[in-house]
C-alpha positions in Angstrom: 0.1 134.2 -127.4 1.1 135.7 -124.0 -0.6 134.0 -121.2 -1.8 137.3 -119.6 -3.9 137.9 -122.9 -5.7 134.5 -122.7 -8.6 135.9 -120.9 -9.5 138.2 -123.7 -9.8 135.4 -126.1 -11.8 133.4 -123.7 -14.2 136.4 -122.7 -17.4 135.5 -124.3 -18.7 138.9 -124.1 -15.7 140.1 -126.3 -16.2 137.3 -128.8 -18.3 139.5 -131.1 -15.3 142.0 -131.3 -12.8 139.4 -132.1 -15.1 137.7 -134.8 -15.5 141.2 -136.3 -11.7 141.8 -136.4 -11.2 138.2 -137.8 -13.6 138.9 -140.7 -11.7 142.5 -141.6 -8.4 140.5 -141.4 -9.5 137.6 -143.9 -11.0 140.2 -146.1 -7.2 141.6 -146.7 -7.2 144.4 -144.5 -3.6 144.8 -142.8 -3.9 144.9 -138.9 -2.3 148.3 -138.7 -4.7 150.0 -140.9 -7.8 149.1 -138.9 -8.9 152.1 -137.2 -12.5 151.3 -136.0 -14.6 148.0 -136.2 -18.2 147.8 -136.4 -19.5 144.9 -134.2 -23.0 143.3 -134.3 -24.6 141.9 -131.0 -22.1 143.3 -128.7 -23.5 142.7 -125.2 -23.9 145.0 -122.5 -21.1 143.6 -120.5 -18.8 143.8 -123.4 -19.5 147.3 -124.2 -18.9 148.2 -120.2 -15.6 146.3 -120.4 -14.3 148.3 -123.5 -15.5 151.5 -121.8 -13.6 150.8 -118.7 -10.5 150.5 -120.9 -11.0 153.3 -123.4 -13.0 156.2 -121.5 -10.8 158.6 -120.1 -11.6 161.0 -117.2 -12.1 163.7 -119.8 -14.6 161.7 -121.9 -16.6 160.7 -118.5 -16.8 164.2 -117.5 -18.2 165.4 -121.1 -20.6 162.4 -121.1 -19.2 160.8 -124.1 -17.8 157.4 -124.8 -15.1 155.8 -127.1 -17.6 153.0 -127.9 -20.7 154.2 -129.7 -23.8 152.4 -130.1 -26.5 152.7 -132.9 -29.2 150.0 -132.8 -27.4 146.6 -132.4 -24.2 148.0 -133.7 -21.3 149.1 -131.8 -18.2 151.2 -133.2 -15.1 150.1 -131.3 -11.9 152.3 -131.9 -9.7 149.1 -132.4 -6.3 151.1 -132.9 -6.9 152.8 -129.5 -7.9 149.6 -127.8 -4.5 148.0 -129.0 -2.8 150.6 -127.7 -4.2 150.6 -124.6 -3.7 146.7 -124.2 -0.3 146.8 -125.7 -1.3 144.3 -128.3 1.1 144.4 -131.6 0.2 143.1 -134.9 1.4 139.6 -134.5 -0.4 139.3 -131.0 -3.7 140.6 -132.7 -3.5 138.0 -135.1 -2.9 135.2 -132.7 -5.6 136.5 -130.4 -8.4 136.5 -133.0 -7.4 133.2 -134.2 -7.6 131.7 -130.7 -10.8 133.5 -130.1 -12.7 132.4 -133.2 -10.9 129.1 -133.5 -10.1 129.6 -137.1 -6.9 130.7 -138.8 -6.7 134.1 -140.5 -6.6 133.5 -144.1 -6.3 136.5 -146.6 -9.4 135.6 -148.8 -8.6 138.5 -151.1 -5.2 137.0 -151.7 -6.8 133.6 -152.3 -9.4 135.1 -154.5 -6.9 136.7 -156.7 -4.9 133.6 -156.8 -7.9 131.7 -158.0 -8.8 134.3 -160.6 -5.2 134.1 -161.8 -5.5 130.1 -161.9 -8.8 130.2 -164.0 -7.1 133.0 -166.4 -4.2 130.5 -166.9 -6.5 127.7 -167.4 -8.7 129.4 -170.1 -5.6 130.7 -171.7 -4.4 127.1 -171.9 -7.6 126.1 -173.2 -7.5 128.7 -175.8 -3.9 127.4 -177.0 -4.9 123.7 -176.8 -8.1 124.2 -178.7 -7.5 127.3 -180.8 -10.2 126.7 -183.5 -12.9 125.9 -181.0 -13.9 129.1 -179.4 -17.6 127.9 -178.9 -16.6 125.0 -177.2 -14.2 126.8 -174.8 -17.0 129.3 -173.9 -19.3 126.3 -173.1 -16.7 125.0 -170.7 -16.0 128.4 -169.3 -19.7 129.0 -168.5 -19.8 125.4 -167.0 -17.1 126.5 -164.5 -14.3 124.6 -162.8 -15.1 124.5 -159.1 -12.1 124.4 -156.4 -9.8 121.9 -158.7 -9.0 122.8 -162.2 -7.1 119.3 -162.6 -10.0 117.3 -164.2 -10.8 120.0 -166.8 -7.2 120.3 -167.6 -7.0 116.7 -168.2 -10.1 117.0 -170.4 -8.7 120.0 -172.6 -5.3 118.0 -173.0 -7.3 114.7 -174.1 -9.5 116.8 -176.5 -6.7 118.4 -177.9 -4.8 115.1 -178.4 -8.0 113.4 -179.9 -8.3 116.2 -182.4 -4.7 116.0 -183.5 -5.3 112.2 -184.3 -8.4 112.9 -186.5 -9.5 112.5 -189.3 -8.1 108.8 -188.5 -7.2 106.7 -191.5 -7.6 103.8 -191.3 -10.6 104.3 -188.9 -10.3 103.7 -185.2 -12.9 102.6 -182.6 -13.9 105.4 -180.1 -12.7 103.1 -177.3 -9.4 102.7 -178.9 -9.0 106.3 -179.4 -9.7 107.0 -175.9 -7.6 104.3 -174.5 -4.6 105.4 -176.4 -4.7 108.9 -175.2 -6.0 108.6 -171.6 -5.6 104.9 -170.8 -9.3 104.6 -170.0 -11.3 103.1 -173.0 -14.7 104.5 -171.7 -13.2 108.2 -171.3 -15.1 109.5 -174.5 -18.1 107.2 -174.1 -21.0 109.3 -175.9 -22.9 109.5 -172.5 -20.3 111.2 -170.7 -19.4 114.8 -170.5 -16.1 114.1 -172.2 -17.7 112.2 -175.0 -20.3 115.0 -175.6 -17.4 117.6 -175.7 -15.5 115.5 -178.2 -18.7 115.5 -180.5 -19.0 119.3 -180.2 -15.5 119.8 -180.8 -15.8 117.7 -184.1 -19.0 119.5 -185.1 -17.4 123.1 -184.5 -14.4 121.9 -186.4 -16.3 120.7 -189.7 -18.8 123.6 -189.3 -21.8 121.6 -188.6 -24.7 121.9 -186.2 -24.1 119.7 -183.2 -26.3 116.6 -183.9 -28.8 115.6 -181.1 -29.7 112.2 -182.5 -27.5 109.1 -181.6 -27.5 107.8 -185.2 -26.5 111.4 -186.4 -23.7 111.5 -183.7 -22.2 108.4 -184.9 -22.6 109.5 -188.7 -20.7 112.7 -187.7 -17.9 110.7 -185.9 -17.7 108.1 -188.8 -16.9 111.4 -191.2 -13.7 111.6 -189.1 -12.8 108.2 -189.0 -14.0 107.4 -185.5 -16.3 104.2 -185.2 -18.6 104.2 -182.1 -20.7 101.2 -180.8 -21.4 99.8 -184.1 -21.1 96.0 -183.0 -22.5 96.2 -179.4 -26.1 97.3 -180.2 -28.4 95.1 -182.2 -32.0 95.0 -183.5 -34.1 92.1 -184.0 -35.9 91.2 -187.4 -38.3 88.4 -188.0 -40.2 87.7 -191.2 -38.9 90.8 -192.7 -38.9 90.7 -196.5 -35.6 91.7 -198.3 -35.4 91.8 -202.1 -31.7 92.8 -202.5 -28.9 90.7 -203.3 -26.5 91.7 -200.5 -25.2 89.6 -197.5 -27.9 90.9 -195.2 -30.8 90.4 -197.7 -29.8 86.8 -198.1 -29.6 86.2 -194.5 -32.9 87.8 -194.0 -34.4 85.6 -196.5 -32.6 82.4 -195.4 -33.3 82.6 -191.6 -36.4 81.0 -190.5 -35.9 82.6 -187.0 -35.7 86.1 -185.7 -32.2 87.5 -186.5 -29.9 90.1 -184.7 -28.5 92.9 -186.9 -25.8 95.2 -185.9 -25.2 98.8 -187.0 -22.4 97.6 -189.1 -24.8 95.4 -190.8 -27.1 98.1 -191.6 -24.8 100.8 -192.5 -22.3 98.8 -194.5 -24.4 96.3 -196.0 -28.0 97.8 -195.9 -30.8 95.5 -196.9 -33.2 96.5 -199.5 -36.6 96.1 -198.0 -39.7 95.1 -199.9 -42.8 97.3 -199.5 -44.5 95.7 -196.5 -46.1 96.5 -193.1 -43.4 96.3 -190.4 -44.6 96.1 -186.9 -41.8 97.6 -184.6 -42.1 96.4 -180.7 -40.3 97.5 -177.7 -39.9 94.4 -175.9 -37.7 91.4 -177.4 -40.1 88.9 -175.7 -42.7 89.7 -178.1 -40.6 88.8 -181.0 -40.0 85.4 -179.0 -43.8 85.0 -178.7 -44.2 85.6 -182.1 -41.9 83.1 -183.2 -43.1 80.5 -180.9 -46.6 81.0 -182.1 -45.7 80.8 -185.9 -46.6 84.4 -186.6 -45.8 85.3 -190.2 -46.2 89.1 -190.2 -42.9 91.2 -190.2 -41.7 92.1 -186.8 -38.9 94.3 -185.4 -37.6 95.0 -181.9 -35.7 98.2 -180.9 -35.6 97.0 -177.3 -36.4 100.1 -175.4 -35.0 103.8 -175.6 -33.9 104.5 -179.2 -30.4 104.2 -179.9 -28.3 105.0 -183.0 -29.2 101.6 -184.7 -32.9 102.0 -184.2 -33.1 105.3 -185.8 -31.1 103.8 -188.9 -33.6 100.9 -189.1 -36.4 103.4 -189.0 -34.8 105.5 -191.8 -34.1 102.5 -193.8 -37.8 101.3 -193.5 -39.1 104.9 -194.6 -36.6 105.1 -197.5 -38.0 101.8 -199.0 -41.5 102.8 -198.6 -42.3 100.3 -195.6 -45.5 101.1 -193.4 -44.4 101.3 -190.0 -46.4 100.2 -187.0 -45.1 100.7 -183.5 -46.2 99.3 -180.3 -44.4 99.7 -176.7 -45.3 99.3 -173.0 -48.1 101.5 -171.8 -46.2 103.7 -169.3 -44.4 107.0 -169.2 -41.1 105.8 -171.1 -43.1 103.6 -173.7 -45.4 106.8 -174.5 -42.4 109.0 -174.7 -40.6 106.5 -177.2 -43.8 106.0 -179.1 -44.4 109.8 -179.6 -40.5 110.1 -181.1 -41.3 107.2 -183.6 -44.8 108.6 -184.6 -43.6 112.1 -185.1 -40.2 111.3 -186.7 -41.0 108.5 -189.0 -44.9 108.8 -189.5 -45.4 105.2 -187.5 -49.0 104.2 -186.6 -49.3 103.4 -183.0 -50.8 100.2 -182.1 -51.9 98.7 -178.8 -51.2 101.9 -177.0 -54.5 103.8 -176.8 -56.6 104.1 -173.5 -59.3 101.7 -174.6 -56.5 98.8 -174.8 -55.0 100.1 -171.4 -58.2 100.1 -169.7 -59.1 96.5 -170.9 -55.8 95.3 -170.0 -56.2 96.6 -166.4 -59.5 94.8 -166.2 -57.6 91.6 -166.7 -54.7 92.0 -164.2 -52.1 89.2 -163.4 -53.2 86.2 -161.7 -51.3 87.2 -158.5 -52.0 90.8 -157.7 -49.7 93.2 -156.2 -49.5 93.2 -152.3 -51.4 95.7 -150.7 -49.8 97.9 -148.0 -50.5 96.8 -144.3 -52.5 99.1 -141.9 -50.3 102.1 -141.3 -48.1 101.8 -144.2 -48.3 104.1 -147.0 -48.5 102.8 -150.7 -46.2 104.3 -153.3 -47.6 101.9 -155.9 -49.6 103.4 -158.8 -53.3 103.2 -158.9 -55.1 100.5 -161.0 -56.1 103.3 -163.4 -52.3 104.3 -163.9 -50.5 101.2 -163.5 -48.2 100.3 -166.2 -49.4 97.8 -168.7 -46.5 95.8 -170.5 -46.6 94.3 -173.9 -46.5 90.7 -172.5 -50.2 91.2 -171.5 -52.5 89.1 -173.7 -54.7 92.0 -174.6 -51.7 94.0 -176.0 -50.4 90.8 -177.7 -53.7 90.0 -179.4 -53.7 93.7 -180.9 -50.0 93.6 -181.9 -49.9 90.1 -183.2 -53.5 89.7 -184.3 -55.1 86.1 -184.0 -51.5 84.5 -183.5 -50.9 84.5 -179.8 -50.2 82.1 -177.1 
């Protein structure tokens, strides 16, 4: 930029004008087509300077000005100003960039280019996933942000996975993900890509997308994809089985708590005798029952319900087993218990307000530390603090007379 124009860029009184011009240029307006510019908050000194350049003797005699003001907005004849100052198109762009400190970027062109990239992306998605219009529509609603690289990769991975299924022989989900993307966790069912894969399979086979983990895995199994049937287990103790399968025999022969996998329950489901089965949330309760010599049937689902837990509950209901459920008395425990009770008709044990109140009247030997003076306590009050199954009051109600 010519040195004799530097003062124009550095004049703070003219800065609002150059900011307004910068905005017009970034909006895609060509410099030569800008006739006037509306400028907010132009100072009195700035207006005076512009009028010195623009107001001719004739205008002054008539009492008019080239720069008009209405409220806090001044209208400046930019084309006339540039002619007076001998500023051409290239110089104007350099001037406003220096004054504002930001390059002039044609955002209209960028917007059009982004729209074109999005159109190409969704055309690519439609071509790669031709029989999945619902999934593509969901992905479009989610959006792509500034970079569509990740979603293109997701589309390509989904398309590659769908070309490999139904898988015969069956393939573990992690193996399928590894062979397609190099990452065995790419389609983990708790990730967005895993959710998309399930949605794609459901739409392809014409089913409603399942929302329970056991139903998700059952859907995947119908197309030869096996998910997590060895990693998760349930604990069973004193559970009476009357069938002749390998799991039935293991249950009858084992004097100690036994861990079963989803594979065990699906491929060799035991035939359970009519009995009352107490299902607990924490494995330590089963350990306590074993040490104390408890003889009642007990199972443990270990917290939040997974596919294997739903399969166990369904198996029990199918065989006429009476279910009791006991969990920690806290928000998470009550939420799990509500699902078990409403879905499988289980009786809730040792989770009522009377049990919680009695347990809170017998706190642990070492109480929680109190905050120092001036410190704010974020701990729960005694009336709402969590009560865990390891408490003797809860154990007595869950296990009866048999407790440590």
